[in-house]
N, C-alpha and C positions, 0 to 999 in steps of 0.2 A: 504494499499499499503506499502511497505517497501524499504529501501535502496537497498537490493539485487535485488527487481524489477527493481528499476530504474538504477541499476548498478553503485551505489556511494558508499563510505564508510561512515560508521556512523560519523567519524570525520568531513567528508565535510557536511555531513547533518547539525551536530549540530553546525558547523562554520556559515554556511548559516542561520540556525535558531536564532543564536544570534545576527548577523547582522540585520536580518530583525527585531527582536524585538526591537534593539537599533534605527536602521535608516528607518524602512519600507521598501517600496517596492525599494527606491534608494539604499539600502545597499545590494540589491541583483545584482545589475549592475555589469559589469566586471570591475575590478580594475587594474591599472598599476602595473606591478611587478618591475619597474625602482625605483631605490634608490631615495629619496626625495632629499637627497643632497650627494654630493660626495666630501668630505673635501680633498682627495689625488689626485684630479683629476689634469692634466696639465692645466697650466693658459692659457688662450685664447691667449695672446700675444705670448706665446710660440709655442702654435699650428700654429699661423699665420706664425711664423718665420720658423718652420719646413716645411711648406707648400710651402712658397717661394722660400727657398732654394733647396727643391726637383724639384720644376717645372722650376727655372730658370737656376740653376746651376748644376742640375742633381747630386747633392751630395747624396752619400749612408749614412747609419746610424752612421758610424765612424766619417765622417767629420761634419756631421751635429752636433753630440755629442760635437764635439771639437769647432764647431762655436758658439754654443749655451753657453756652458759653458766651456771655456778654461782651460787647466791645471795650476795649480798653481805651484810655483816654487819648492814646495816640492814634489808635484807629478811628475813633471819632473824629479828630481833628483831621485827618485824611479824607475821611468821607465829606466832613463840611466844606473842605477845600475843594473837592470834586464838585460838590453841588454848587458852589459859588462860581467856580469855571463854567459850569454849564448854564448857569443863567446869565453870566456875562456873555457867553457865545450867542445864547437866544436872543439877548438884548440887542446885540450887534446884527443880528440877521433881520429883527422887525425893523430897525431903524434904516437898514438898506432897502428894505422891501417897500418903505413908505415913499 
């Protein structure tokens, strides 16, 4: 019998063959493809807060983000500066349109 007969690649066959040699019949059982650990996963407490805010207050993603990690004063200043620049640009375009 060949890999072509069973419709599998040689890489798959040799992978199974190595697992069988190393672990026996248990090595051929289906394995989970899920990662063993996720160091960048969101903490359980944060997920709980998100669910709570979503269900009880019907907050959207922006309000949830601001509730969980509010802006620092430096970030607020940067946002304020951007708003002022946009208002100034809008005022200039309105003046040229007149």
